[in-house]
C-alpha positions in Angstrom: 9.6 19.4 -17.9 9.5 22.5 -15.6 10.7 22.5 -12.0 7.1 22.8 -10.7 6.1 19.8 -12.9 9.0 17.8 -11.6 8.1 18.6 -8.0 4.4 17.7 -8.6 5.3 14.4 -10.3 7.8 13.6 -7.5 5.2 14.1 -4.8 2.7 12.0 -6.6 5.3 9.3 -7.2 6.3 9.2 -3.6 2.6 9.2 -2.6 1.9 6.2 -4.8 4.9 4.3 -3.5 3.7 5.0 0.1 0.3 3.7 -0.7 1.8 0.5 -2.2 4.1 0.1 0.7 1.1 0.1 3.0 2.9 0.7 6.3 1.3 4.1 6.8 -2.4 4.8 6.9 -3.9 6.1 3.6 -5.1 9.3 5.2 -1.7 10.1 6.8 0.0 9.5 3.4 -2.5 12.0 1.7 -1.9 14.6 4.4 1.8 14.2 4.0 1.4 14.8 0.2 -0.6 17.9 0.9 2.1 19.2 3.3 4.8 18.4 0.8 2.9 20.3 -2.0 2.6 23.4 0.3 6.3 23.3 1.2 7.3 22.9 -2.4 5.2 25.8 -3.4 3.1 24.0 -6.0 -0.1 24.3 -3.9 -1.0 27.9 -3.0 -1.6 28.6 0.7 -5.1 29.8 0.1 -6.0 26.6 -1.7 -4.4 24.2 0.9 -7.7 23.2 2.5 -10.1 23.7 -0.4 -10.5 19.9 -0.8 -12.2 19.7 2.6 -14.9 22.1 1.4 -15.4 20.3 -1.9 -18.9 18.9 -2.5 -17.4 15.5 -3.0 -16.5 15.2 0.6 -20.0 16.2 1.7 -21.7 13.7 -0.7 -19.5 10.8 0.4 -20.1 11.5 4.1 -23.9 12.0 3.6 -24.2 8.9 1.5 -22.5 6.8 4.2 -24.7 8.2 6.9 -27.9 7.6 4.9 -26.7 4.0 4.1 -26.1 3.4 7.8 -29.6 4.6 8.7 -31.2 2.2 6.1 -29.0 -0.6 7.4 -30.1 -0.1 11.0 -33.8 0.3 10.1 -34.2 -3.4 9.4 -36.4 -2.5 6.4 -34.2 -4.5 4.0 -34.3 -7.6 6.2 -38.1 -7.2 6.3 -38.3 -7.1 2.5 -36.0 -10.2 2.3 -37.9 -12.3 4.9 -40.4 -13.9 2.5 -37.6 -15.1 0.3 -35.2 -16.5 2.9 -37.0 -19.8 3.6 -36.5 -20.8 -0.1 -32.8 -20.1 0.0 -31.5 -23.5 1.2 -28.6 -24.1 -1.1 -25.6 -22.1 -2.2 -26.8 -22.2 -5.8 -30.0 -20.3 -4.7 -28.4 -18.1 -2.0 -25.6 -16.6 -4.2 -27.9 -15.2 -7.0 -30.5 -13.9 -4.4 -27.9 -12.1 -2.3 -25.8 -10.9 -5.3 -29.0 -9.4 -6.9 -30.2 -7.9 -3.6 -26.8 -6.2 -3.0 -26.6 -4.9 -6.5 -30.0 -3.3 -6.3 -29.2 -1.8 -2.9 -25.9 -0.4 -4.2 -27.9 1.6 -6.8 -29.5 3.6 -4.0 -27.0 3.7 -1.3 -23.2 3.8 -1.2 -21.8 0.3 -2.1 -20.2 -0.3 1.3 -23.4 0.6 3.0 -25.3 -1.9 0.8 -22.9 -4.6 1.6 -23.1 -3.9 5.3 -26.9 -4.2 5.1 -26.8 -7.7 3.7 -23.8 -9.2 5.4 -25.8 -10.2 8.5 -28.4 -11.8 6.3 -25.7 -13.8 4.5 -24.1 -14.9 7.8 -27.5 -15.9 9.2 -28.2 -18.0 6.1 -24.8 -19.6 6.3 -25.2 -20.5 9.9 -28.7 -22.0 9.5 -28.2 -23.9 6.2 -24.6 -25.0 6.7 -23.5 -23.0 3.7 -19.9 -21.8 3.6 -19.8 -18.1 4.2 -16.8 -18.0 1.9 -19.1 -18.9 -1.1 -21.4 -16.0 -0.3 -19.4 -13.0 0.9 -16.9 -12.3 -2.0 -19.6 -12.5 -4.7 -21.6 -10.0 -2.6 -18.7 -7.7 -2.3 -18.1 -7.7 -6.0 -21.8 -7.2 -6.6 -21.8 -4.1 -4.4 -18.9 -2.7 -6.6 -20.7 -3.3 -9.9 -24.1 -2.2 -8.5 -22.6 1.1 -7.5 -21.8 1.9 -11.1 -25.4 2.7 -11.9 -25.9 6.0 -10.1 -23.6 8.8 -9.0 -24.0 8.1 -5.3 -23.4 4.3 -5.6 -19.6 4.6 -5.5 -17.0 7.3 -4.8 -15.4 7.1 -8.3 -18.7 8.2 -9.9 -18.9 11.2 -7.6 -15.3 12.2 -8.2 -15.4 11.7 -12.0 -18.5 14.0 -12.1 -16.4 16.7 -10.5 -13.6 16.1 -13.0 -16.0 16.4 -15.9 -17.3 19.7 -14.5 -13.7 21.0 -14.5 -13.1 19.8 -18.0 -16.4 20.7 -19.8 -18.2 22.9 -17.3 -21.0 20.4 -16.7 -21.0 17.5 -14.2 -22.4 14.1 -14.9 -26.0 13.8 -13.6 -27.3 11.2 -11.2 -28.4 8.6 -13.8 -25.9 9.3 -16.6 -24.0 6.2 -15.5 -27.1 3.9 -15.7 -27.0 2.7 -19.3 -23.4 1.4 -19.0 -23.7 0.4 -15.4 -26.8 -1.7 -15.9 -25.2 -3.6 -18.8 -22.1 -4.3 -16.7 -24.3 -5.3 -13.7 -26.2 -7.8 -15.8 -23.1 -9.4 -17.1 -21.5 -9.6 -13.7 -24.6 -11.0 -12.1 -24.7 -13.9 -14.6 -21.0 -14.6 -13.9 -21.2 -14.3 -10.1 -24.3 -16.5 -10.0 -22.2 -19.4 -11.5 -18.6 -18.3 -10.8 -18.7 -18.7 -7.0 -17.6 -22.2 -7.6 -14.1 -20.9 -8.4 -13.7 -19.9 -4.7 -12.2 -22.2 -2.1 -14.9 -24.1 -0.2 -15.3 -24.5 3.5 -13.1 -21.6 4.7 -13.9 -20.5 8.2 -14.0 -16.8 8.9 -12.4 -15.0 11.8 -15.2 -13.6 13.9 -15.1 -12.0 17.3 -18.6 -13.4 17.9 -17.1 -16.9 17.8 -14.6 -15.9 20.5 -17.6 -14.8 22.7 -19.8 -17.7 21.8 -21.9 -18.8 24.7 -25.2 -20.4 25.6 -28.5 -18.6 24.8 -29.4 -15.4 26.5 -32.6 -15.0 28.4 -34.6 -11.9 27.8 -37.9 -10.7 29.3 -40.6 -9.3 27.1 -44.2 -8.2 27.6 -46.9 -9.0 25.1 -48.8 -5.7 24.3 -52.5 -5.9 23.6 -51.9 -4.7 20.0 -49.2 -7.3 19.2 -50.0 -9.5 16.2 -49.5 -12.8 18.2 -52.1 -12.1 20.8 -54.6 -15.0 20.7 -52.1 -17.2 18.7 -50.0 -20.0 20.0 -46.5 -20.3 21.4 -45.6 -22.3 18.2 -46.8 -19.3 16.1 -44.5 -16.9 18.0 -41.5 -19.3 17.8 -42.1 -19.6 14.1 -41.6 -15.8 13.8 -38.1 -16.4 15.2 -37.6 -19.1 12.6 -37.1 -21.7 15.3 -34.1 -20.0 16.9 -35.9 -18.4 19.8 -37.6 -20.5 22.5 -40.4 -19.3 24.8 -39.0 -20.8 28.0 -41.5 -19.5 30.5 -44.8 -17.5 30.6 -45.6 -15.4 33.6 -49.2 -14.4 34.3 -50.9 -12.7 37.2 -47.5 -11.2 38.2 -46.2 -14.4 39.9 -47.6 -17.5 38.2 -45.0 -19.2 36.1 -45.8 -21.7 33.4 -43.6 -23.9 31.1 -45.7 -23.6 28.0 -46.4 -26.3 25.3 -46.4 -25.3 21.6 -50.2 -25.2 21.7 -50.3 -22.7 24.6 -52.4 -19.6 23.6 -50.8 -16.2 24.3 -52.8 -13.5 26.0 -52.3 -9.7 26.2 -49.9 -8.7 29.0 -48.3 -12.1 29.2 -44.6 -11.8 30.4 -42.4 -14.0 28.3 -39.0 -15.3 29.1 -37.3 -15.9 25.7 -34.1 -17.8 25.0 -31.9 -17.2 22.0 -28.9 -15.4 20.5 -29.0 -11.6 20.8 -29.6 -11.1 17.1 -32.4 -13.7 17.0 -34.0 -12.2 20.1 -33.9 -8.7 18.5 -35.4 -10.0 15.3 -38.3 -11.8 17.1 -39.0 -8.8 19.4 -39.2 -6.5 16.3 -41.4 -8.8 14.3 -43.8 -9.7 17.1 -43.9 -6.1 18.4 -43.0 -7.2 21.9 -41.7 -4.8 24.6 -38.5 -5.6 26.3 -38.3 -5.3 30.1 -36.4 -2.1 30.8 -37.2 -0.5 27.4 -40.0 1.8 28.3 -38.3 3.9 31.0 -35.2 4.3 28.8 -37.2 5.6 25.8 -38.2 8.6 27.9 -34.7 10.0 27.6 -35.2 11.3 24.1 -32.4 13.8 24.4 -29.8 11.3 25.5 -27.6 9.1 23.4 -28.3 5.5 24.3 -25.8 2.6 24.3 -26.4 -1.1 24.5 -23.4 -2.9 26.0 -22.7 -6.6 26.5 -20.6 -7.2 29.7 -19.4 -10.0 31.9 -19.9 -9.9 35.7 -16.5 -10.1 37.4 -15.7 -11.9 40.7 -15.4 -8.5 42.4 -18.8 -7.2 41.2 -21.2 -5.7 43.7 -24.1 -7.3 41.7 -23.2 -10.8 42.8 -25.9 -12.3 45.0 -28.3 -9.5 44.4 -31.1 -8.9 41.9 -31.4 -6.0 39.4 -34.4 -4.8 41.4 -32.4 -4.8 44.6 -29.5 -3.1 42.9 -31.9 -0.4 41.6 -29.9 -0.1 38.4 -32.3 2.3 36.7 -32.4 4.9 39.6 -28.8 4.6 40.8 -27.0 4.1 37.5 -29.4 5.0 34.8 -29.2 1.6 33.1 -31.6 -1.2 32.4 -31.0 -5.0 32.3 -32.2 -6.4 28.9 -30.9 -10.0 28.9 -28.8 -12.5 30.8 -26.7 -15.4 29.7 -25.7 -18.0 32.3 -23.7 -21.0 31.2 -25.3 -24.3 32.0 -28.5 -23.0 33.6 -31.9 -21.8 32.4 -33.3 -18.7 34.0 -37.0 -19.1 34.9 -37.5 -16.0 37.0 -38.2 -12.5 35.8 -34.9 -10.8 35.1 -35.3 -8.2 37.9 -35.8 -11.0 40.4 -32.9 -13.2 39.2 -29.8 -13.2 41.4 -26.7 -12.3 39.5 -23.7 -14.6 39.6 -20.0 -14.2 38.7 -19.5 -15.1 35.1 -23.0 -14.1 34.0 -23.0 -12.1 30.8 -25.5 -9.2 30.8 -26.9 -6.9 28.1 -27.3 -3.5 29.6 -28.9 -0.4 28.1 -28.5 3.2 29.2 -27.3 6.7 28.4 -23.9 6.7 26.7 -22.5 9.3 29.1 -23.5 7.2 32.2 -22.5 3.8 30.9 -18.7 3.8 31.5 -18.9 5.0 35.1 -21.8 2.6 35.8 -20.0 -0.5 34.5 -16.9 0.5 36.5 -18.9 0.9 39.7 -20.8 -2.4 39.2 -17.7 -4.4 38.3 -19.0 -5.4 34.9 -16.3 -5.8 32.1 -17.7 -4.7 28.7 -17.2 -7.0 25.7 -16.6 -4.1 23.4 -15.9 -6.1 20.3 -19.6 -7.0 19.9 -22.2 -4.8 18.3 -25.3 -5.9 20.1 -28.6 -5.2 18.2 -31.0 -6.2 21.1 -32.5 -3.0 22.5 -30.6 -0.8 20.0 -32.5 -0.9 16.7 -35.7 0.8 16.1 -37.2 -0.8 13.0 -38.8 1.7 10.7 -39.4 2.5 7.0 -38.5 6.2 7.6 -34.9 5.9 6.3 -36.1 4.2 3.1 -38.7 6.8 2.5 -36.2 9.7 3.1 -33.7 8.0 0.7 -36.4 7.6 -1.9 -37.4 11.3 -1.6 -33.7 12.3 -1.9 -33.3 10.2 -5.1 -36.4 11.8 -6.6 -35.2 15.3 -5.8 -31.9 14.7 -7.5 -33.5 12.9 -10.5 -35.8 15.9 -11.0 -32.9 18.3 -10.7 -34.7 20.2 -7.9 -31.5 20.5 -5.9 -27.8 19.4 -6.3 -26.7 16.0 -5.1 -24.6 17.4 -2.2 -27.3 19.6 -0.8 -30.0 16.9 -1.2 -28.1 14.2 0.6 -26.8 16.6 3.3 -30.5 17.5 3.9 -31.4 13.8 4.0 -28.7 13.0 6.6 -29.8 15.9 8.8 -33.5 14.9 8.5 -32.7 11.3 9.5 -30.8 12.5 12.6 -33.7 14.9 13.5 -36.1 11.9 13.2 -33.7 9.9 15.4 -33.3 7.2 12.7 -29.6 7.6 13.8 -28.2 9.0 17.0 -25.5 11.5 16.8 -22.9 9.0 18.0 -24.1 6.4 15.4 -23.9 9.0 12.7 -20.3 9.8 13.6 -19.4 6.1 13.8 -21.0 5.5 10.3 -18.7 8.1 8.6 -15.4 6.8 7.3 -13.2 9.6 8.4 -10.0 8.3 6.9 -11.6 8.3 3.5 -12.9 11.9 3.9 -9.4 13.1 5.0 -7.8 11.3 2.0 -10.2 13.0 -0.4 -9.8 16.4 1.2 -6.0 16.2 1.2 -5.6 14.7 -2.3 -7.9 17.1 -4.2 -5.4 20.0 -4.0 -2.5 17.6 -4.8 -4.3 16.3 -7.9 -5.2 19.9 -8.8 -1.5 20.8 -8.7 -0.7 18.3 -11.4 -3.2 20.2 -13.7 -2.1 23.8 -12.7 1.6 23.0 -13.3 0.8 21.6 -16.8 1.7 18.1 -15.7 -1.7 16.7 -17.0 -1.0 17.8 -20.5 2.6 16.4 -20.3 1.3 12.9 -19.3 -1.5 13.1 -21.8 1.0 13.8 -24.6 3.0 10.7 -23.5 -0.1 8.5 -23.3 -1.3 9.9 -26.6 1.9 8.7 -28.2 1.2 5.2 -26.8 -2.4 5.0 -28.0 -2.3 7.0 -31.3 -1.8 3.8 -33.3 -4.7 2.1 -31.6 -8.3 2.5 -32.7 -10.4 4.8 -30.4 -12.0 1.8 -28.7 -8.6 0.3 -28.1 -7.5 3.6 -26.4 -10.7 3.5 -24.3 -10.0 -0.1 -23.3 -6.4 0.7 -22.4 -7.6 3.6 -20.1 -10.0 1.3 -18.3 -7.4 -1.4 -17.9 -4.9 1.1 -16.6 -7.4 2.4 -14.0 -8.1 -1.2 -13.0 -4.4 -2.0 -12.7 -3.5 0.8 -10.4 -6.6 1.0 -8.2 -5.7 -2.1 -6.1 -2.5 -0.4 -5.0 -3.5 3.2 -5.0 -7.1 3.6 -3.8 -10.1 4.2 -6.1 -10.6 7.8 -5.0 -6.9 8.6 -5.6 -7.0 6.9 -8.9 -9.9 9.0 -10.2 -8.4 12.3 -8.9 -5.1 11.6 -10.6 -6.1 9.7 -13.7 -9.4 11.5 -14.5 -7.9 14.8 -15.7 -5.2 12.8 -17.6 -7.8 10.7 -19.4 -9.7 13.8 -20.4 -6.6 15.4 -21.7 -5.6 12.3 -23.7 -9.1 12.3 -25.4 -8.7 16.0 -26.3 -5.3 15.4 -27.8 -6.7 12.5 -29.9 -9.6 14.7 -31.0 -12.1 12.5 -29.2 -14.9 13.2 -26.7 -13.6 13.2 -23.1 -16.9 11.8 -21.7 -16.3 8.1 -22.6 -12.7 8.3 -21.3 -13.9 9.7 -18.0 -16.5 6.9 -17.8 -13.8 4.3 -18.5 -11.8 5.7 -15.6 -14.8 5.6 -13.3 -15.6 2.0 -14.1 -12.0 0.9 -14.0 -11.4 2.6 -10.6 -14.7 1.2 -9.2 -14.1 -2.4 -10.3 -11.3 -3.5 -8.0 -11.7 -7.2 -7.9 -8.1 -8.4 -7.6 -7.0 -7.6 -4.0 -8.5 -7.2 -0.6 -6.9 -3.8 0.0 -8.0 -1.6 -2.9 -11.6 -1.2 -1.8 -13.3 -1.3 1.6 -15.9 -3.8 0.5 -13.2 -6.3 -0.3 -11.5 -5.7 3.0 -14.8 -6.0 4.9 -15.5 -9.6 3.8 -11.9 -10.9 4.1 -12.1 -11.8 7.8 -15.7 -13.2 8.0 -15.1 -15.1 4.7 -11.7 -16.5 5.8 -10.2 -15.4 2.5 -6.5 -15.2 1.6 -4.9 -12.6 -0.6 -4.7 -14.8 -3.6 -8.4 -15.9 -3.4 -9.6 -12.5 -4.8 -8.0 -13.0 -8.2 -9.6 -16.5 -8.6 -13.0 -14.8 -8.9 -11.9 -11.3 -9.7 -9.6 -11.8 -12.7 -12.3 -13.3 -15.0 -14.8 -10.8 -13.7 -12.4 -7.9 -14.6 -12.1 -9.3 -18.1 -15.9 -9.5 -18.4 -16.3 -5.8 -17.2 -13.8 -4.6 -19.9 -15.4 -6.8 -22.6 -18.9 -5.5 -21.8 -18.1 -2.0 -20.6 -15.9 -0.7 -23.4 -18.5 -1.4 -26.2 -21.3 0.0 -24.1 -19.4 3.2 -23.3 -18.7 3.7 -27.0 -22.3 3.1 -27.8 -23.8 5.4 -25.2 -21.1 8.1 -25.2 -19.8 8.5 -28.8 -16.1 8.6 -29.0 -16.0 11.3 -31.7 -17.5 14.8 -31.2 -17.3 17.5 -28.5 
């Protein structure tokens, strides 16, 4: 072992220990490893930041942004709506949600697919009495296996394509992963549809929404002439809200207020006072094509970034005793009042005419730059932990169409993956499917920093000859095994270290080693790279190895040990199905 090899291995070893220790953020550990490599001289100065310009970083960022746009569009929920009434038991809900997340993970990054369907799962759990703990972990695992089918579904696929390009001169293509990925998905779907019973039942998740639980909000909406419920009854409108929104008052001829019966017929330009939770109000307003009070003026500010904030009126607020109209919120502060929650009392007046009281909780909409100063001046304390959908989402099929076009461009080899998804992200922002602020929020910056910093570090292992050294050691371990046994060992090795290392770091460090092992054994490197990609992507044993597992831990009320109850048998299934499929699709012998 040379001095440079020793330094490279030492830096990698300390980096892995720091990842396992878990006291420092992953991105800071990766940056420290990059700095150590520079100081040690194993990373040339002119290559220090090459990782940040790598296509992988662009692809991951763009995939996250496109996923966020699809999630916010409401298109997926619209497609699921006809099925939801039939999902009344856990036995029907788990297969439906697992299948939906798997399919979505094929076309968007897996964490984006999970984020799309988590609100649907929580809604089902709340309305049917199902335990969210029975739904969320199977969905998280489904997002990981669904991501195996295409290059953009999961980071390991993107990274292993880059490793293959370095080894053979040709990257994997978008759908090269599909034959093996589909087989693994089908096997995992069957298991998850039944295996959810292994999970603890009745766990309650930790949710900030529960801490802010309160009685229903009142929102004011106008019924446009082209709305689909014009001429229909109040019962028809409430049915569109699935019984979770009530039409409390109808206002006609500007001042006449009526308490409607279910048979009351709705007319164009009726003003409706609706009661319900913010997410239920948002859903009904979108489906019935209603227009929220305060929405029309705000939409004129096309160039401005818009925020929707939930805030409580403090005892010192200047709003107390006055109405929104008297306070002239729009002209003086650039904000609009969308909804009010008042504990213990129903609001029957139009929102602009209702006198504000201390303790009222308001949903306000306005320009992002104006909001902090306006809230401070008005004495309204924002409840920043809540992501309020009412007045924020603009439901549209545009993100789904843009995503479909991007997938077609890549499949037809018209343009590279990085360029295509970068273009899709920019187009979605130009079409205002995402605001600039929402786009920046959607990108997981620590993951991008980790990738950019670790790419030169992993490259140093190769340039110092360390990859060949480890490959020789591993070759000695597996030379007595049949080729399929060596392949299985590589997949299990990737699975074992991913929970403690991070799947991106696992591929960057293990991918070149796996290819070198294959070459030393006289085997094709492609199946070994596929084994590393699947092993690194299928982290089912802990909540810390993949963001999808971490995302469901709080809402599902899971403990650390719960993951292995469902994840260990699923890991065995993935190896048992994945290894033969890889050997079948990617022959072990040959170049």
